[in-house]
N, C-alpha and C positions, 0 to 999 in steps of 0.2 A: 353368251360370253359375258363374263363379269368385268366391270369397270370399277376403278377406285378414284376416290377424290384426291386432289393435290394436297400438299401439306398447308398448314395454316399460314396465312399472310397476316401476322399479328399487327393490329392497329388499323387495318382497313375499315373504313367507314361502312355501316350498314346502308345498303341502297333502299330507297322507298319506291313503291309503285302502288297504284290503285288498281286493284283486281276485283273480279266478281266473287262475292261470297255465296254460300249456300242458300242464303235468303234472297239472292237475286240482286242485292244491293252492292254498291261499290264500297270496298274496304281498303284502307291504306295498310300496308304491310307494318310500318313502324307504329301504328296505333296499338299493336298487340304487345308492345314492349312493357314490361314491368318496371318498377322503380330501380331494380338492381340488375336487369339484363333482359335478353331476349334470345330465344332459339328460333331460327328460321330453318325449317325442314322441308326439303323438296322430296315428295313422295308421290306415289300414284296408287291406283286401285289394282292394277293386274300384276305387278312385280312380285315374283315369289320371295324375294329378300324382304320387301316391305311387308308382305302378307305373313311371314314368319315372325315378325317382330312388332306388328301393329299393336298387339296388346300391351307390350312393354313401352312402345312410344307413348300411348295414351296414359299409362301409369306415370311415366317420368314427367310428362307435361303437367299432370295433376300434382305430383309430388314437388316439382320445382316451384309451383305457385307459392308455397309457404316461405320460400326464400326470396320472393319478389321478382322471380324471373317469369316472364310472359313466353308464350309459345304461339307459333303460327305454322301451318302446314300449307305447301303450295304444290298444285299439280300443273306442271308445264308440258306434259306429254301431248303430242298431236293426236287428238281424239278422233280425227278423220281416218287415220290409219289404225289406231288402237281404240276401237269403240268402247272397250271396257273402261277406258279412262275418260269417257264423255262426262259432261257436267251432270246429267241426270244420274249417271252411275256413282259420281262423286257423292251425291246426296245419299244414295243407298249405302255406300261404303261407310260414310261417316255415322249414319244412323245405326247400322249393324255393329259398328266398333265403339259406339258411344262417345264420339269425339265431344269434348267440352272446350275446344279451342277453335279458332277460325280455320277453315279449310278453303283455300282461295284457288280460283281457276286462272291460270296464266295462259289464256288462249293465244296470245300474241307472243309468248315466251320472253317478254321483256325483262321480267324479274329474274328468270333463269339465266338469261345472258348477263344481266347486271352483277349477279352474284358469282357467275362462272360456275354454276352447278353442272356436274358431270354425270351423276348417277342418282338412282333412287334405291335407298334413302341417301340423302346428302345433308349433313347437319352443320349449321353455322351458329356459333355461340358468341354473343356480343355482351359486353359489360354495360354498366349503367350509362356510359358515354356512348354506347352503341358503336364501339370499336371491337373488331374481331379478336377474340381470344381463343377460340376453339373451332377446329374443323376436323372432325373425326367421326369414329363409329359410335353407334348406340352402345354395343357391347361386343363380346367375342363371337356371337352366333353369326352364321351366314344365311343361308336360305332354309335351314332346318330350325326348328324350335329348339333353343338352347336349353341346357340343363338348368335347374334351379341353382341359385346362387352365383350366376355369372357376374363379374365385375361390371358395374354400371358406368361405363366410361363417360358417356355424355352427362349423366346425372352428377357424378363426382366432379367432373370438370366444371359444370355450371354452378355447383354449390361453392366451389372454390372461387369462381369468378364473382359470384354474389357477395362473398365474404371479403375478398381482397382486391377485386378488380382486374386480376390477370389470370390467364389460363395456364394449364400445365405445359412445361417445356416439351415433354414427350407426349406425342399424340399419334394414334394409330388411325390410318385412313379408313373411311367407310368404303364398303364394297357393295355393289348392287348392279341392277340393270342400267344400261345407258339411258340418258334422257332421249326421248324420241322426238328429235327436232323436225320441225316443218321444213319442207323444201321450198325454195323460191323466195325466201325472205330476204 
């Protein structure tokens, strides 16, 4: 069943959390911010929606760097139930797809709850003041590989935010698999 993210809550402050990086060391989410913005992406290893767009996520993270926008990905899924989303598998997934941005493990799901993440992928775009300006989809593809030339919603929104500080008025929600919440928290 597909889930979608809520609409953007413009001006909401970015939440910080210290999470485990693939290097086994603690990393602060907000340390990934660039001078003109930050994308916080909730993804995982097994979701067919993420797997369909992961190459374009990596591309957009790289391309946004030239505009001063940082990027961080977070996996908050319960790895006890979804073994494909385990920390060791995160390392394999990041290596396979050549991540050049931090991929953090939110084992206690504190970051996912602080952001109100609902699905994978779920993208949060912040301006230089780390105020939310975008909450929407990567592009028009779903869980199939999209055709060449798709409108790059996240990329275009973040370049606008880097240049003027605010996001587009119209945003289309991201769609994906639900976050796999731990029980008993």
